[in-house]
DOFI-921887 format. One record per residue: residue number from 0; residue in three letters; x, y, z of N, C-alpha, C, O in turn. Coordinates in steps of 0.05 Angstrom, whole numbers. Example, Ala and Ser with C-alpha at 12.3 -4.5 7.8 and 13.67 -1.06 7.14 Angstrom:
0;ALA;264;-114;156;246;-90;156;264;-66;156;285;-66;169
1;SER;257;-45;142;273;-21;143;258;1;157;268;23;161
REM end
This chain:
0;UNK;285;215;308;276;219;336;291;242;348;315;244;344
1;UNK;277;259;362;290;282;374;308;274;397;303;255;411
2;UNK;330;289;400;347;285;423;371;268;416;371;253;396
3;UNK;392;269;432;416;254;429;413;228;445;410;228;470
4;UNK;414;205;431;409;179;444;433;170;462;430;152;477
5;UNK;456;184;459;479;176;475;478;189;502;493;181;520
6;UNK;461;209;506;459;223;532;440;208;550;418;200;540
7;UNK;447;203;575;428;189;594;401;203;594;399;228;595
8;UNK;380;187;595;353;197;595;347;210;622;350;197;643
9;UNK;338;235;622;332;249;646;303;245;654;285;262;648
10;UNK;298;223;668;271;217;678;274;209;707;296;202;716
11;UNK;252;210;723;254;203;751;258;173;754;254;157;735
12;UNK;265;165;778;272;137;784;248;118;778;252;97;767
13;UNK;225;126;787;201;109;783;196;105;753;189;83;744
14;UNK;198;126;737;194;124;708;216;106;696;209;90;678
15;UNK;240;108;705;262;92;694;256;62;698;262;46;681
16;UNK;246;55;721;239;27;727;217;17;708;219;-5;697
17;UNK;197;34;703;175;27;685;186;23;657;178;4;643
18;UNK;204;41;648;214;39;621;233;15;617;233;2;596
19;UNK;248;9;638;266;-14;636;250;-40;633;256;-57;616
20;UNK;229;-43;649;212;-67;646;199;-67;619;197;-89;606
21;UNK;190;-44;609;177;-43;583;196;-52;561;188;-66;542
22;UNK;221;-43;562;240;-51;542;243;-81;540;242;-92;518
23;UNK;246;-94;562;250;-123;561;225;-138;551;227;-158;537
24;UNK;202;-128;559;177;-141;549;173;-137;519;165;-155;505
25;UNK;179;-113;510;177;-107;481;196;-125;465;188;-137;445
26;UNK;221;-127;474;240;-144;460;232;-173;460;237;-187;440
27;UNK;219;-182;481;212;-211;484;186;-218;470;182;-240;460
28;UNK;167;-199;470;139;-207;463;128;-195;437;110;-207;425
29;UNK;138;-172;429;123;-157;408;139;-153;383;134;-133;369
30;UNK;158;-170;376;174;-166;352;157;-166;327;162;-150;309
31;UNK;137;-184;325;121;-185;301;91;-180;306;75;-183;288
32;UNK;84;-172;330;56;-167;337;53;-137;340;56;-125;362
33;UNK;46;-124;318;45;-94;318;22;-84;336;26;-65;351
34;UNK;-1;-97;333;-23;-88;350;-16;-90;380;-20;-72;395
35;UNK;-4;-113;387;4;-117;415;25;-97;423;24;-87;446
36;UNK;43;-90;405;64;-70;411;51;-43;417;58;-30;437
37;UNK;34;-33;399;22;-7;403;4;-6;429;5;13;443
38;UNK;-10;-28;433;-28;-29;456;-11;-29;482;-19;-16;502
39;UNK;11;-43;482;28;-44;506;42;-17;511;43;-8;534
40;UNK;51;-4;490;63;23;493;43;42;504;50;59;521
41;UNK;18;41;496;-3;58;507;-6;53;537;-8;72;553
42;UNK;-6;28;544;-9;21;573;14;31;589;11;42;611
43;UNK;38;28;579;62;37;593;61;67;596;67;78;617
44;UNK;54;82;574;52;111;576;32;119;597;36;139;611
45;UNK;11;103;600;-10;109;620;-1;105;648;-13;115;667
46;UNK;21;90;652;32;87;679;48;111;687;53;116;711
47;UNK;56;127;667;73;150;673;57;176;673;63;194;689
48;UNK;36;178;657;20;202;655;-8;194;646;-13;172;638
49;UNK;-26;213;647;-54;208;638;-54;205;608;-44;222;594
50;UNK;-67;184;598;-70;180;569;-99;174;564;-108;151;568
51;UNK;-113;194;553;-141;190;546;-144;180;518;-162;164;511
52;UNK;-127;189;500;-127;181;472;-99;174;463;-80;186;472
53;UNK;-97;154;446;-71;145;437;-74;137;408;-92;121;401
54;UNK;-56;147;390;-59;143;362;-32;136;349;-12;148;356
55;UNK;-32;117;331;-8;110;316;-15;115;287;-35;105;276
56;UNK;2;130;273;-3;136;244;22;132;228;44;135;237
57;UNK;18;124;202;40;120;184;34;134;158;12;133;147
58;UNK;55;148;147;52;162;122;53;143;99;69;124;99
59;UNK;37;148;79;38;133;54;33;151;31;15;167;31
60;UNK;51;149;11;49;167;-12;56;196;-4;71;200;16
61;UNK;45;215;-18;52;243;-13;32;257;5;39;279;15
62;UNK;9;245;10;-11;261;25;-29;244;43;-48;255;55
63;UNK;-23;218;46;-41;201;62;-28;193;89;-3;189;90
64;UNK;-44;191;109;-36;179;135;-55;156;141;-79;160;142
65;UNK;-44;133;146;-60;110;154;-57;106;184;-35;106;195
66;UNK;-80;102;198;-80;99;227;-88;70;234;-112;64;235
67;UNK;-68;52;238;-75;24;244;-84;20;273;-97;-1;279
68;UNK;-78;39;290;-85;35;318;-94;62;330;-80;82;328
69;UNK;-117;61;343;-126;85;358;-142;76;382;-155;55;382
70;UNK;-140;92;403;-153;86;429;-162;112;441;-147;131;443
71;UNK;-188;113;448;-199;139;458;-218;134;481;-239;122;478
72;UNK;-210;144;504;-227;144;528;-239;116;534;-262;112;539
73;UNK;-221;96;534;-228;69;540;-240;52;517;-248;29;522
74;UNK;-240;63;493;-252;49;471;-232;47;448;-217;66;442
75;UNK;-232;25;434;-216;21;410;-228;37;387;-252;37;383
76;UNK;-211;51;372;-220;67;350;-214;52;324;-191;42;320
77;UNK;-234;49;307;-230;34;282;-207;46;265;-205;71;263
78;UNK;-191;29;253;-169;40;235;-181;57;213;-204;52;204
79;UNK;-165;76;204;-176;95;184;-153;106;168;-129;103;175
80;UNK;-159;120;146;-140;133;129;-150;161;124;-174;165;118
81;UNK;-132;181;125;-139;209;120;-119;222;101;-95;214;101
82;UNK;-128;241;86;-111;259;71;-103;282;89;-121;295;100
83;UNK;-77;286;93;-70;308;112;-66;334;97;-58;335;73
84;UNK;-73;356;111;-71;382;99;-47;397;110;-29;386;122
85;UNK;-46;424;106;-22;440;113;-21;448;142;0;459;151
86;UNK;-42;444;158;-43;455;185;-42;435;207;-40;443;230
87;UNK;-44;410;201;-46;390;222;-18;380;232;2;391;224
88;UNK;-19;360;249;5;349;261;25;337;240;49;341;242
89;UNK;14;323;220;31;310;201;48;331;186;72;327;183
90;UNK;36;352;177;50;373;163;71;386;181;93;392;173
91;UNK;63;390;207;81;402;226;106;384;231;128;394;231
92;UNK;101;358;233;123;339;238;142;338;214;166;337;217
93;UNK;130;338;190;147;338;166;164;363;164;187;361;154
94;UNK;154;385;173;169;410;171;190;412;193;213;420;188
95;UNK;183;405;218;201;409;240;217;385;248;239;388;261
96;UNK;208;361;241;223;336;247;230;333;276;252;324;283
97;UNK;212;340;293;216;337;322;189;333;336;168;334;323
98;UNK;190;327;362;166;322;377;149;347;378;158;369;382
99;UNK;123;343;374;103;365;377;91;363;405;83;342;414
100;UNK;89;387;418;76;389;444;53;410;442;56;431;429
101;UNK;31;403;455;8;421;455;15;449;463;4;468;453
102;UNK;34;451;482;41;477;493;55;495;473;56;519;477
103;UNK;65;484;451;79;500;431;61;521;419;69;543;413
104;UNK;35;514;415;17;533;401;-11;531;412;-31;538;399
105;UNK;-13;521;438;-39;519;451;-58;501;436;-82;505;435
106;UNK;-46;480;423;-63;460;409;-72;468;381;-88;453;369
107;UNK;-62;490;370;-71;498;343;-65;477;323;-82;470;306
108;UNK;-41;466;323;-33;445;304;-49;420;309;-59;407;290
109;UNK;-52;412;334;-67;388;340;-96;389;329;-105;370;317
110;UNK;-109;412;334;-137;414;326;-139;424;297;-162;426;286
111;UNK;-117;430;284;-118;439;256;-119;416;236;-124;420;213
112;UNK;-115;391;246;-115;368;229;-141;353;231;-161;362;243
113;UNK;-141;329;220;-165;311;221;-167;300;249;-149;287;258
114;UNK;-190;303;263;-193;292;290;-195;262;289;-206;250;270
115;UNK;-185;249;310;-187;220;313;-201;214;339;-194;226;360
116;UNK;-219;195;339;-232;187;364;-258;202;369;-273;207;350
117;UNK;-263;209;393;-288;222;402;-289;251;391;-274;268;401
118;UNK;-305;256;371;-306;283;359;-320;303;377;-318;327;372
119;UNK;-334;294;397;-348;312;415;-329;324;437;-337;342;451
120;UNK;-305;313;439;-286;323;460;-260;332;447;-251;321;427
121;UNK;-248;353;458;-223;363;448;-201;358;468;-204;362;492
122;UNK;-179;347;458;-156;343;476;-145;369;485;-144;389;470
123;UNK;-137;370;511;-126;394;523;-96;393;527;-84;412;536
124;UNK;-85;370;521;-55;367;521;-48;344;503;-64;325;500
125;UNK;-25;345;491;-17;325;472;13;325;468;27;345;470
126;UNK;24;301;463;52;297;455;52;279;431;42;256;433
127;UNK;63;287;409;64;271;385;93;269;376;106;289;371
128;UNK;103;244;374;131;239;368;134;227;340;120;207;334
129;UNK;151;239;324;155;227;297;174;203;299;191;201;317
130;UNK;170;184;281;188;161;280;200;160;252;187;166;232
131;UNK;225;153;251;241;154;226;252;127;219;254;109;235
132;UNK;259;124;193;274;101;184;299;111;169;297;131;155
133;UNK;321;97;171;346;106;158;343;103;128;330;86;117
134;UNK;357;121;113;359;119;84;388;117;76;406;125;91
135;UNK;393;107;52;420;103;43;434;130;38;458;134;45
136;UNK;419;149;28;430;175;22;411;197;34;387;195;30
137;UNK;423;216;47;407;238;57;396;233;85;403;213;98
138;UNK;379;251;95;369;248;122;350;225;125;339;215;106
139;UNK;346;216;150;327;194;155;299;202;146;292;226;146
140;UNK;283;183;138;256;187;128;236;186;150;235;166;165
141;UNK;220;207;153;198;207;172;176;190;160;165;196;139
142;UNK;169;168;174;148;151;162;124;146;180;105;133;172
143;UNK;125;157;205;102;153;223;103;170;247;121;187;250
144;UNK;84;166;265;82;181;289;66;166;310;49;149;304
145;UNK;72;172;335;56;162;358;47;186;374;63;204;379
146;UNK;22;187;382;11;210;396;-4;202;421;-21;184;419
147;UNK;2;214;443;-14;210;467;-27;237;474;-15;258;472
148;UNK;-53;235;482;-68;260;487;-85;257;512;-91;235;521
149;UNK;-91;280;524;-106;280;549;-128;301;547;-125;321;534
150;UNK;-151;295;560;-173;314;561;-169;334;584;-186;351;588
151;UNK;-148;330;599;-142;349;621;-118;366;613;-98;355;603
152;UNK;-118;392;617;-95;409;610;-71;403;627;-73;394;650
153;UNK;-48;409;616;-22;407;630;-18;379;642;-9;376;665
154;UNK;-24;359;626;-20;331;635;9;321;631;17;302;644
155;UNK;24;334;613;49;323;605;72;341;611;77;362;598
156;UNK;87;335;633;110;350;640;134;339;624;131;320;609
157;UNK;158;351;629;182;342;614;188;313;619;197;299;601
158;UNK;184;304;643;189;275;649;172;257;632;182;237;621
159;UNK;147;263;629;129;247;613;136;248;583;135;228;569
160;UNK;144;272;574;151;275;546;176;259;539;178;245;519
161;UNK;196;261;556;221;246;552;216;216;552;227;201;536
162;UNK;199;207;571;193;178;573;179;169;547;185;148;537
163;UNK;160;185;538;145;177;514;163;177;489;161;160;472
164;UNK;181;197;487;200;197;465;217;171;466;223;159;445
165;UNK;225;163;489;242;139;492;226;115;483;236;98;469
166;UNK;201;113;492;184;90;484;181;90;453;182;68;441
167;UNK;177;113;442;174;114;413;199;106;398;198;94;377
168;UNK;222;112;410;248;103;398;250;73;398;262;62;380
169;UNK;239;60;418;239;31;419;221;20;397;229;1;383
170;UNK;197;31;394;180;23;372;193;27;345;192;10;328
171;UNK;207;50;342;221;56;318;242;35;312;244;26;289
172;UNK;257;26;332;277;5;328;265;-21;320;275;-35;302
173;UNK;242;-29;332;229;-54;325;220;-53;296;225;-72;281
174;UNK;207;-32;288;198;-30;260;221;-28;240;219;-40;218
175;UNK;242;-15;248;266;-12;230;279;-39;226;287;-46;204
176;UNK;282;-55;248;294;-81;246;277;-99;227;289;-115;212
177;UNK;251;-98;229;234;-113;211;239;-105;182;241;-123;165
178;UNK;242;-80;177;248;-71;150;275;-81;141;278;-89;118
179;UNK;295;-81;159;321;-91;152;320;-121;146;334;-131;128
180;UNK;304;-136;161;301;-164;156;289;-169;129;298;-187;114
181;UNK;269;-153;122;256;-157;95;276;-150;73;277;-162;52
182;UNK;293;-129;78;313;-122;58;333;-144;54;342;-149;32
183;UNK;341;-158;76;359;-180;74;348;-202;57;362;-214;40
184;UNK;322;-208;60;308;-228;44;306;-219;15;310;-235;-4
185;UNK;301;-193;11;298;-183;-16;323;-186;-32;322;-188;-57
186;UNK;346;-186;-19;372;-187;-33;378;-215;-43;396;-219;-59
187;UNK;363;-235;-34;367;-262;-45;359;-262;-74;343;-245;-83
188;UNK;369;-281;-90;361;-282;-119;331;-282;-121;317;-296;-106
189;UNK;321;-268;-141;292;-265;-144;279;-292;-149;255;-296;-143
190;UNK;294;-311;-160;282;-338;-164;278;-353;-138;263;-372;-138
191;UNK;292;-345;-117;289;-359;-91;268;-347;-74;254;-361;-59
192;UNK;265;-321;-74;245;-307;-58;237;-282;-72;254;-267;-83
193;UNK;211;-276;-73;202;-253;-87;209;-227;-73;216;-227;-50
194;UNK;208;-205;-88;214;-179;-76;193;-172;-55;173;-185;-52
195;UNK;199;-151;-41;182;-142;-18;157;-127;-29;155;-103;-26
196;UNK;139;-142;-42;115;-130;-53;91;-143;-39;90;-168;-37
197;UNK;72;-127;-30;48;-138;-18;27;-141;-40;20;-121;-53
198;UNK;17;-165;-44;-2;-170;-65;-29;-175;-53;-32;-179;-29
199;UNK;-50;-176;-70;-77;-182;-61;-78;-210;-49;-93;-215;-30
200;UNK;-62;-228;-60;-62;-255;-49;-53;-255;-20;-65;-268;-3
201;UNK;-32;-240;-13;-22;-238;14;-44;-227;32;-48;-237;54
202;UNK;-57;-206;24;-78;-193;40;-101;-213;45;-110;-216;67
203;UNK;-110;-226;24;-132;-244;26;-126;-268;44;-142;-276;61
204;UNK;-102;-279;41;-94;-302;58;-93;-293;87;-102;-308;105
205;UNK;-83;-270;92;-81;-260;120;-109;-257;131;-115;-266;154
206;UNK;-127;-244;116;-154;-239;126;-169;-265;131;-184;-268;150
207;UNK;-165;-284;113;-179;-310;115;-171;-324;141;-188;-334;156
208;UNK;-145;-324;148;-136;-337;172;-145;-322;197;-151;-334;217
209;UNK;-145;-295;196;-153;-280;220;-183;-283;225;-191;-285;248
210;UNK;-199;-283;204;-227;-287;207;-233;-315;218;-251;-319;235
211;UNK;-217;-335;209;-220;-362;220;-215;-363;250;-229;-377;264
212;UNK;-195;-347;259;-189;-347;288;-212;-335;303;-218;-344;326
213;UNK;-226;-315;292;-249;-303;306;-272;-323;307;-285;-326;328
214;UNK;-276;-338;286;-297;-358;286;-291;-380;307;-310;-389;320
215;UNK;-266;-388;309;-259;-408;329;-263;-398;357;-272;-414;374
216;UNK;-257;-373;362;-262;-362;389;-291;-362;396;-300;-370;418
217;UNK;-308;-353;376;-337;-353;381;-347;-381;385;-365;-385;402
218;UNK;-337;-401;370;-346;-428;373;-339;-439;401;-354;-454;413
219;UNK;-315;-432;410;-307;-441;437;-325;-429;459;-333;-443;477
220;UNK;-331;-403;456;-349;-390;475;-377;-403;474;-390;-405;495
221;UNK;-385;-410;450;-412;-422;447;-415;-449;461;-436;-457;469
222;UNK;-392;-462;464;-392;-489;477;-393;-488;507;-396;-508;520
223;UNK;-390;-464;519;-391;-461;548;-419;-467;558;-439;-462;545
224;UNK;-420;-478;583;-445;-487;594;-464;-464;602;-488;-467;600
225;UNK;-453;-442;611;-469;-420;623;-474;-397;604;-478;-374;613
226;UNK;-475;-402;578;-480;-381;558;-510;-375;558;-526;-393;554
227;UNK;-517;-349;561;-546;-342;561;-557;-344;533;-542;-346;513
228;UNK;-583;-344;531;-596;-346;505;-589;-323;486;-584;-327;463
229;UNK;-588;-299;497;-581;-276;481;-553;-277;471;-547;-273;447
230;UNK;-534;-284;489;-506;-287;480;-503;-309;460;-488;-307;441
231;UNK;-517;-331;465;-517;-354;447;-524;-345;418;-512;-353;399
232;UNK;-545;-329;417;-554;-319;391;-533;-301;377;-528;-304;353
233;UNK;-521;-284;393;-500;-266;382;-476;-282;372;-465;-276;351
234;UNK;-468;-302;387;-445;-318;380;-451;-334;354;-434;-336;337
235;UNK;-475;-344;351;-483;-358;327;-481;-339;303;-473;-346;281
236;UNK;-490;-314;307;-488;-294;286;-459;-288;278;-453;-285;254
237;UNK;-441;-287;298;-413;-282;292;-402;-305;276;-388;-301;256
238;UNK;-408;-330;284;-398;-353;269;-409;-353;240;-394;-358;222
239;UNK;-435;-347;237;-447;-347;211;-434;-325;193;-428;-329;170
240;UNK;-430;-301;205;-418;-279;190;-389;-285;182;-382;-280;159
241;UNK;-374;-296;200;-346;-302;193;-344;-324;172;-326;-323;154
242;UNK;-362;-343;172;-363;-364;152;-368;-351;124;-356;-359;104
243;UNK;-387;-332;124;-393;-318;99;-369;-303;89;-362;-304;65
244;UNK;-356;-289;107;-332;-273;100;-310;-291;88;-298;-284;68
245;UNK;-305;-313;101;-284;-331;91;-290;-341;63;-273;-342;46
246;UNK;-315;-349;59;-323;-358;32;-320;-336;11;-310;-341;-11
247;UNK;-329;-312;19;-328;-290;0;-299;-282;-6;-292;-275;-29
248;UNK;-281;-283;14;-253;-277;10;-240;-296;-10;-225;-287;-28
249;UNK;-246;-321;-7;-235;-341;-26;-244;-336;-54;-228;-337;-73
250;UNK;-270;-329;-57;-280;-323;-84;-268;-298;-95;-263;-295;-119
251;UNK;-264;-278;-77;-251;-253;-86;-223;-258;-96;-213;-244;-114
252;UNK;-209;-277;-84;-182;-284;-93;-182;-294;-121;-163;-291;-136
253;UNK;-204;-307;-129;-206;-316;-157;-207;-294;-177;-202;-297;-200
254;UNK;-215;-270;-167;-217;-247;-185;-192;-231;-187;-191;-211;-202
255;UNK;-171;-239;-172;-146;-224;-173;-133;-227;-201;-138;-246;-215
256;UNK;-116;-209;-207;-103;-208;-233;-83;-231;-237;-63;-233;-222
257;UNK;-89;-249;-255;-71;-271;-261;-53;-265;-285;-38;-282;-294
258;UNK;-54;-240;-294;-38;-233;-318;-8;-237;-314;5;-249;-331
259;UNK;3;-228;-291;32;-231;-287;41;-261;-289;62;-267;-300
260;UNK;25;-279;-277;32;-307;-278;30;-318;-306;47;-333;-316
261;UNK;9;-311;-320;4;-320;-347;26;-311;-366;36;-326;-383
262;UNK;34;-286;-363;55;-275;-381;82;-288;-375;96;-295;-393
263;UNK;88;-292;-349;114;-303;-343;117;-332;-352;137;-340;-363
264;UNK;95;-347;-348;96;-376;-356;96;-380;-386;101;-402;-396
265;UNK;89;-358;-401;90;-360;-430;118;-359;-441;123;-365;-464
266;UNK;137;-351;-424;165;-349;-433;178;-377;-432;170;-394;-418
267;UNK;199;-379;-449;215;-403;-448;233;-402;-423;235;-381;-410
268;UNK;245;-424;-415;262;-425;-392;285;-404;-394;291;-391;-374
269;UNK;296;-402;-417;318;-383;-421;308;-354;-418;321;-338;-406
270;UNK;284;-349;-429;273;-322;-427;265;-316;-398;268;-294;-389
271;UNK;255;-336;-384;248;-332;-355;273;-325;-339;272;-308;-322
272;UNK;296;-337;-345;321;-331;-331;328;-302;-336;337;-288;-317
273;UNK;325;-292;-360;330;-264;-366;310;-246;-352;318;-226;-340
274;UNK;285;-254;-352;264;-237;-340;268;-234;-310;265;-212;-299
275;UNK;276;-256;-296;281;-254;-267;304;-235;-261;302;-219;-243
276;UNK;325;-236;-276;348;-218;-272;341;-189;-280;351;-170;-269
277;UNK;323;-187;-300;314;-160;-308;299;-148;-284;301;-124;-280
278;UNK;284;-164;-270;269;-154;-246;288;-145;-224;281;-128;-208
279;UNK;313;-156;-224;333;-147;-205;348;-122;-214;365;-112;-199
280;UNK;341;-112;-238;353;-87;-247;379;-89;-262;393;-69;-266
281;UNK;385;-113;-272;411;-116;-287;408;-104;-315;387;-106;-327
282;UNK;430;-92;-325;430;-82;-352;439;-104;-371;444;-127;-362
283;UNK;441;-98;-397;447;-119;-416;474;-132;-412;476;-157;-413
284;UNK;494;-116;-406;521;-128;-402;521;-146;-377;533;-167;-378
285;UNK;507;-137;-356;506;-154;-332;490;-179;-337;497;-200;-326
286;UNK;469;-177;-353;453;-201;-359;470;-221;-374;470;-245;-368
287;UNK;486;-212;-393;503;-230;-409;523;-243;-391;528;-267;-393
288;UNK;536;-228;-373;556;-239;-355;544;-258;-335;556;-279;-330
289;UNK;521;-252;-325;508;-269;-305;500;-296;-317;502;-317;-304
290;UNK;489;-295;-341;479;-319;-354;499;-334;-371;494;-356;-380
291;UNK;522;-321;-376;542;-334;-393;535;-336;-422;541;-356;-435
292;UNK;521;-315;-432;512;-315;-460;522;-290;-473;531;-271;-459
293;UNK;519;-288;-499;529;-265;-513;509;-242;-511;486;-245;-504
294;UNK;519;-218;-517;502;-194;-515;480;-196;-536;457;-187;-531
295;UNK;486;-207;-560;466;-210;-580;444;-228;-572;420;-224;-577
296;UNK;451;-250;-557;431;-269;-547;413;-255;-527;389;-260;-526
297;UNK;425;-239;-510;409;-224;-490;389;-206;-505;366;-205;-497
298;UNK;397;-192;-525;379;-174;-540;357;-190;-553;334;-181;-555
299;UNK;364;-214;-563;343;-230;-576;322;-239;-556;298;-238;-561
300;UNK;332;-248;-532;313;-255;-511;295;-232;-502;271;-235;-499
301;UNK;308;-208;-499;293;-185;-491;271;-177;-511;249;-170;-503
302;UNK;278;-179;-536;258;-173;-557;234;-192;-556;211;-184;-559
303;UNK;241;-217;-551;219;-237;-549;202;-233;-525;178;-236;-525
304;UNK;215;-225;-503;200;-220;-478;182;-196;-481;158;-197;-473
305;UNK;192;-175;-492;175;-151;-497;151;-157;-515;129;-147;-511
306;UNK;156;-174;-535;135;-181;-553;113;-198;-539;89;-193;-542
307;UNK;122;-217;-523;103;-234;-509;87;-219;-487;64;-224;-482
308;UNK;101;-200;-475;88;-184;-454;71;-161;-466;54;-149;-453
309;UNK;76;-155;-492;62;-134;-506;66;-107;-491;48;-91;-487
310;UNK;92;-103;-483;99;-79;-469;122;-65;-484;136;-79;-500
311;UNK;126;-40;-480;146;-25;-495;173;-22;-481;193;-19;-495
312;UNK;173;-24;-455;199;-19;-441;206;-42;-422;188;-56;-412
313;UNK;231;-45;-417;241;-66;-399;232;-60;-370;229;-78;-354
314;UNK;230;-34;-364;221;-27;-337;193;-37;-331;187;-46;-309
315;UNK;175;-35;-351;148;-45;-348;148;-76;-345;133;-86;-328
316;UNK;165;-89;-360;167;-118;-357;177;-125;-329;167;-143;-316
317;UNK;198;-111;-320;209;-116;-294;188;-113;-272;187;-130;-254
318;UNK;171;-93;-274;150;-89;-254;130;-112;-255;122;-122;-234
319;UNK;123;-121;-279;105;-143;-281;116;-170;-271;102;-185;-258
320;UNK;142;-174;-276;155;-198;-266;156;-197;-235;152;-218;-222
321;UNK;161;-174;-223;162;-172;-194;135;-179;-182;134;-193;-161
322;UNK;113;-171;-195;87;-178;-186;83;-208;-185;71;-219;-167
323;UNK;93;-221;-206;90;-250;-207;107;-264;-185;97;-282;-171
324;UNK;132;-255;-182;150;-267;-163;141;-263;-134;148;-278;-116
325;UNK;126;-241;-130;117;-235;-103;92;-251;-94;83;-249;-72
326;UNK;80;-266;-112;55;-280;-106;61;-303;-86;42;-317;-78
REM end
C-alpha cells in the first residue's frame, strides 16, 4: 500500500468521521463476508466522492485477474476473469506498486486494459489502489486491487484519493488476517486438518448451500398474500431452477476425482503415517525421527507407497496425499 501508515492521514474532518465509522463497522460485520465488505467499501467511498463504477480484482497465476465484485452505474456487474496484457492497470500496478490515478496519463492505462461494466461509456476519472500480502522473504506480494471510477472528469481530489487508499488498507488487513488464520490451521498436523487446498467438493458444497438459500428466499416471497400473478410465476421458476441446480450439483460431485482417496486408503496404517508426514515435506531422516523407526524401514515404506500410487517421485505422492487430506 502506498504511503507511510505511521503518518496521520491528511483528510478533512468530515471524511475522517466517515472513515472512523467505516472502520468500526468493517471490524464488526465483514470479517468473513467478502461481498458485504466490498459493497460497503463502495458505499463509503461514495459518501466521500462520486463513484459510478467500482471494481475489485485479484491476481491469479502469471496472467489472470479474477473480478469477484463489480458495480457500474447502479447495477451489479457479473463476476468475470480476464487475461491481462502489457498496457492495462494490472501491468501498471505490478510495475509501479503504487496507486494509479487517471491524471497520471489522462486515462491511457485505464482504457488500455480490459473494460469492466458498461462498455458504451468511458470513465473520465479513476483511482486504483493495489493491495499486498506479506511474504516471508522479499517484498510484499501484490495480489489484488480496488478501483473507483467516475464518468465525470476531475472527480477525485487528493482528499478522496487518500481516503480511498485508507479504506483499501483496511480491506487489505481483513484479507491478510484471514490468510494468517488459514496458515495457523495449516500448521496443525496434516492428520488433524487438511492443508489449505480448495477442492471441487468444497466448491460444490458451497454452491449447494447458497442455491438453497436463494430457493428459500423465493419460497418465502411466494407465500406472501399480495404477490401478483406475474411475480408468482417468476418466483415459481426461480424455485424450480434452483431445485434443478441443487440436484445437478450433487450429481456433479459424484464425478469428482476419487483417486486420491482410493490410493490413500490402499496403504497400510504404517504407510499412511509416512504418507501424511511426506505431505508435510519431511525428508527421510525427519520421517524416521518423527515415527521412531529406522531409516531402512522408512525407505521400505516409501518404496511400497510409490508402487501403490504408481508414481515416480515422492513430490507427486505428497501432492496426491494433500488432495485427499483437503477433502
